[in-house]
N, C-alpha and C positions, 0 to 999 in steps of 0.2 A: 913776919908781921907781928907787932906787939899786941899786948892784950887790949889796948885802947882801940886799935884798928879792928880787931875781932869783934869787940863790943859794938862798934859803929856798924859793921856789916850785919851782925845779928839783929841789931835794932832796925836796920833798913829792911831786912828780910821779914821780920815780924810785922812791921807796918804794912808792907806790901801784901802779906798774907791776910791781915785784917781787912784791908780795903779792896783787894782784887782777887782773893782766892788762891788756892794752891797751885794753879797753872802758872800764875805770875811768879810765885815763889820758886817753882821749878825752873822757869825761864831765867830768873835772876841767878839761881845757883849754877845753872849751866853756863851763863854768861861769865860768872866769876871764876868758874873752873876752866874756862877756855874751850868748852865743848860747843859753844855757839859758833855759827859761821861768821860772826861779826868780824873776826880777825882772819878770815879765810884767805883774803887777798885774791889774787887771780885764780881762775878755774884751774883745777888739777884733774887729771884723768882718774886719780884714785880717791877723789872726794866728790860727794854730792851735797849740795845745799838745798834745803827746803824751807820756804817761808810762808807765813800766813798770819792769821789772827793771834796765834800762839807765840809769834816771834820768828826767830831764824835758828835752824838746826843744821848741823853738818854730820854726815855719815862717811866713814871710811868704807870704800866699796871695792869689790872685785867686779870686773866687767865681763859679761857674757855676751859677745857680739858675733859669734859664729854658731852655726847649727849645732855642732857637737857641744860647745860650751853651754848653750841654752838648754840642750837636752839633759846635761849633767846637773846643772844648777847647784843647789845646796844639798844634794843627796849625800847621805852617809856621814853627815857632820853631827857630832854629838853636842856641840855648843857653838856659839858665835858671840864675840864681844858685843856689849850693849849698843854701842854707837857704830856698828858695822852693818854691812848688807851686801847684796849683790844687785847690780844694775844690768838688766837684760835689755839689750838695744837691738832693734830691728832695722833692716835696710830702708824700709818704707813703712808708713803707717798701715796697719792691717788688723784683722780680727785676731785676738789671742785668747787662749784658754790654758790654764795651768792645772796641775794636780800635785799631790803630795807623795807620790810613790817614792819609797826609799828615803823620804825626808824624816829626820828624827826629831826635829824641833818645830814648835808652832811658829808660824810666820804671818806677818801682815804683808799684803801685796798692794802696792800703790801703782795703779795703772795710769799712764801718763801719755798725753797727746804730743804731737811733734813740736808744739810751742813750749812745752814744759809745764802744762797745767795738769794737775792730778784730776782725773775725771771720775775715778772710782777707787774705792778702797775695800779690800776684803780683809777683815780682821780675824786673827787667830785661826788660820787654816790648820786643820787637824793633821798631825803627823801620820803618814802612811795612808791617808784617805785617797782613794782612787776617783772620787767624784770630781767631775770637771768644774773648774772655777772660771767662768767666763769673765773676761776683762772689758770687752767692748769691741767695737768695729774698727776704730781708727787709732789703734794704740801704737805708739812709737817706742815706748820704753816701759819697763816694769821694775820698780824698786822693791826688793824683798828685804824686810827688816824683822827683827825679833817680834814675835807675837805679843800684842798688847801695847806696843810703843805708840801706835797711832792714837789710841784712846788716851794713854798716859800723857802725851804731849798735846793732844787736841788737834791733831792733823786731820783735815777733812777734805772732801772733794772741793776743788777751787784753789787749793794750796798751789804754790809755784815751785818748780824745781829748776836748779841751775847745774849744768854739766857741759863739758866740751862736746859731748855726743850730740846735743841738740843743734840742729842747723841754726847758726847764729842770726841769719836773716829772718827767721821765723820766731825766735825765742822771745818770750814775754819777759824773761830775766836773763839777758845775754851776759856772757863772760866779759 
């Protein structure tokens, strides 16, 4: 990209910041870097898309859909790429509760119903903390991402999630 193109992009980003704040600037930067799910195409088992007032985001995920995988989770990991996470998927909606035993990094936990709606978010779970973190009664999936990202991106309850794991006949954002 030439210097004229960079100046136009910088001007666009500065105008958006002045008029709509830093969240829009962040969404524009993510869109231009390709981190947005706008170019995600069809659903993939290794990607989760999340959308809401903040725009659309895409996370590269590992799937934990067996008892042993869910029990292990993200334990013993010293780091995780910024736009990565783990999607815990249950056979049926159920009450869930998490803890941070042997987890070395702070995490945000997005508790999601069978339709793909985020119903609760627990921000910045403390590494190593054994306190139970209740998610709710009818949880189908939980997305764990790096601590603080929910606040940074403006993700709130009511956001919508898209992934192949959600029963497509119930999904509010089907594949």
